[in-house]
C-alpha positions in Angstrom: 0.3 0.1 -0.2 0.9 3.4 -0.8 1.6 6.1 1.7 1.2 9.8 1.4 3.4 12.2 3.4 2.0 14.6 5.7 4.0 17.5 3.3 2.3 15.9 0.5 -1.1 15.7 1.8 -1.3 18.9 3.6 -2.6 21.5 1.4 -0.6 25.1 1.3 -3.7 26.9 1.2 -6.7 25.6 3.0 -10.2 27.5 3.8 -13.0 26.0 5.1 -16.5 27.8 5.8 -15.1 31.2 5.4 -17.6 34.4 5.8 -17.0 38.1 5.7 -19.8 40.4 6.9 -19.5 43.7 7.0 -21.0 46.1 9.3 -21.9 49.8 8.2 -24.6 51.6 10.6 -27.6 49.1 10.3 -26.6 47.6 7.2 -25.3 43.7 7.8 -23.3 42.9 4.4 -22.1 39.5 3.3 -19.1 39.8 1.2 -18.6 35.6 1.5 -20.5 33.1 2.8 -19.0 29.5 3.5 -16.1 30.0 1.0 -14.0 26.6 1.0 -11.2 25.6 -1.2 -7.7 24.2 -1.1 -4.3 25.2 -3.1 -1.6 23.1 -3.3 1.9 23.6 -3.5 2.9 24.4 -7.3 -0.3 24.8 -8.3 -1.5 27.6 -10.6 -5.0 29.0 -9.7 -7.5 31.3 -11.3 -10.0 32.8 -8.7 -12.8 34.3 -11.3 -16.1 35.8 -11.4 -17.9 39.3 -12.1 -17.4 42.4 -10.7 -18.9 42.6 -7.0 -18.7 38.8 -6.7 -16.4 38.8 -3.6 -13.3 38.2 -5.1 -11.2 41.4 -3.7 -12.5 40.5 -0.3 -11.4 36.9 -0.7 -7.9 38.1 -1.9 -7.7 40.5 0.7 -8.1 37.3 3.5 -5.7 34.9 1.5 -3.1 38.1 1.6 -3.9 38.4 5.3 -4.7 42.2 4.4 -7.6 41.4 6.3 -9.3 38.4 8.6 -12.6 36.6 8.0 -15.5 36.6 10.4 -15.3 33.0 10.8 -14.1 30.0 9.6 -10.6 28.3 9.0 -7.8 29.1 7.3 -4.5 27.7 7.2 -1.1 28.5 5.4 0.9 24.9 5.1 -1.3 23.6 8.1 -1.0 26.6 10.3 -3.5 28.4 11.3 -3.7 32.0 10.2 -7.2 33.5 9.9 -7.5 34.9 13.3 -3.9 36.6 13.7 -3.5 39.7 15.4 -2.9 42.6 12.8 1.3 42.5 13.5 1.4 38.6 13.4 -0.5 38.9 10.1 1.9 41.4 8.8 4.9 39.5 9.6 3.7 35.7 8.3 3.0 37.8 5.3 6.3 39.5 4.8 7.3 36.4 5.0 4.9 33.6 3.2 3.1 36.0 0.6 4.0 37.7 -2.4 1.7 40.2 -4.2 1.4 41.5 -7.9 -0.9 44.3 -8.0 -3.2 45.9 -10.9 -1.6 49.1 -10.0 1.8 48.0 -10.1 2.5 50.1 -6.0 5.8 51.1 -6.9 7.1 53.8 -5.2 8.1 57.0 -7.3 11.2 58.1 -5.8 12.9 54.9 -5.6 14.8 53.5 -8.1 13.4 49.6 -9.6 16.6 48.0 -7.2 15.4 49.8 -4.2 11.7 49.3 -4.7 12.7 45.5 -5.4 15.0 45.4 -2.0 11.9 47.3 -0.1 9.8 44.3 1.2 13.1 42.4 2.0 14.3 45.2 4.8 12.0 44.2 7.0 13.0 40.8 7.5 16.4 40.2 9.6 18.4 39.6 6.3 22.3 40.5 5.5 23.1 42.9 2.9 25.0 40.3 0.7 21.8 37.9 0.5 19.6 41.2 0.0 21.7 41.9 -2.9 21.6 38.6 -4.3 18.3 38.2 -4.3 16.9 41.2 -5.6 19.5 40.6 -8.4 18.1 36.8 -9.1 14.6 38.3 -9.2 15.5 41.0 -11.8 16.9 38.5 -14.0 14.1 36.4 -14.0 11.9 39.1 -15.0 14.5 40.3 -17.5 14.9 44.0 -15.8 18.4 44.1 -14.6 19.4 46.6 -17.5 16.4 48.9 -16.0 17.7 48.4 -12.2 18.9 52.2 -11.7 15.7 53.4 -13.5 12.7 55.2 -11.6 8.8 54.1 -12.2 8.1 56.8 -14.4 11.0 56.1 -16.6 9.2 52.7 -17.4 6.1 51.5 -19.4 3.2 50.3 -17.9 4.7 46.4 -18.6 8.1 47.1 -17.5 6.6 48.6 -14.2 4.6 45.2 -13.5 7.5 43.3 -14.4 9.3 45.4 -11.9 6.2 44.3 -9.0 6.6 40.9 -10.3 10.2 40.7 -9.1 9.4 42.1 -5.9 6.8 39.5 -5.1 9.3 36.7 -5.7 12.6 38.2 -4.2 11.6 36.9 -1.1 10.9 33.7 -2.5 6.8 33.5 -1.0 5.0 30.7 -0.6 2.4 31.8 -2.6 2.4 34.4 -5.1 -1.0 36.3 -5.3 -2.2 38.0 -8.6 -4.6 40.8 -8.2 -5.9 41.4 -11.9 -2.1 41.4 -13.1 -3.4 42.7 -16.5 -5.9 45.5 -15.3 -3.7 48.2 -16.0 -2.1 46.8 -19.6 -2.7 46.7 -22.9 -3.1 43.1 -24.8 0.4 42.8 -25.6 1.9 43.7 -22.5 -1.0 41.8 -20.7 0.0 38.5 -22.7 3.9 39.5 -21.6 2.7 39.5 -17.9 0.5 36.3 -18.1 3.3 34.4 -19.8 5.8 35.7 -17.3 3.2 34.1 -14.8 3.4 30.6 -16.7 7.1 30.9 -16.7 7.0 31.1 -13.0 4.6 28.3 -12.5 6.8 26.4 -14.7 9.7 26.7 -12.2 7.7 25.7 -9.2 6.1 28.6 -8.2 2.8 28.5 -6.4 0.2 31.0 -8.1 -3.1 32.3 -7.6 -4.6 34.7 -9.7 -7.8 36.9 -9.6 -9.7 38.1 -12.6 -12.7 38.9 -14.2 -11.2 38.3 -17.5 -12.5 34.6 -18.5 -9.3 34.7 -21.4 -6.8 35.1 -18.7 -8.7 32.5 -16.4 -7.9 29.8 -19.0 -4.6 30.2 -18.4 -4.3 28.5 -14.9 -4.5 25.0 -14.6 -7.8 25.2 -12.3 -10.6 28.2 -12.0 -12.5 28.7 -8.7 -15.7 30.5 -9.8 -17.3 33.2 -7.3 -20.5 34.5 -7.5 -21.9 36.4 -5.0 -19.8 35.5 -2.3 -20.0 32.1 -2.7 -17.8 29.2 -4.6 -20.2 28.1 -7.4 -17.6 26.2 -9.6 -14.4 24.8 -9.4 -13.1 23.0 -12.4 -9.9 22.4 -14.5 -9.1 25.0 -17.1 -7.4 24.6 -20.4 -4.3 26.0 -20.5 -3.8 27.7 -23.7 -0.5 28.9 -24.7 -0.3 31.9 -27.2 
């Protein structure tokens, strides 16, 4: 009989019965209701659905930017759903890499400094930070722009820098929030190809998108509607 090791059987991301309720005056809004799904190490998962379905709320909880009202959330077997804000920030900095729609680069820092910044919040030697930044910029083809500022880059180049910043810390999972939303189709496809390359290299990727075309790049799609998971299906991966 074949036995499965604990590391193989434990999902990297495990959510069960996640609910998120927002209270405004006398109004109670149920943004998420009984959401449950798993992401295993090395998977590429898309969270898809129309605007207002709860994707942003779910991403905030996945990324430990917010806490659920109730339910279970584990990262690599460790419960993280009810951590205090300071503890969420510590785990987030180490375990999660963010790729934002708006890039979120700091205008008065160079490309190199933008990528290095999250690493400065860790107890990490300068030489190791240098090696990580260099390697991350090489992965996205932006070493030649290391001394440039964000305003000197195209939108596609800025998103590549944002990806480098996300992977420099060697996170357990990459969370991409509409990563092509501010790009034209050509640069959008280039960023999707970069995510495919990172996944092929072993990265675990979870991408939030409202665009079915980009959801098809993932191995699996989790569909949200009115705050609930309504479908989880294997997606057909399309290559350019």
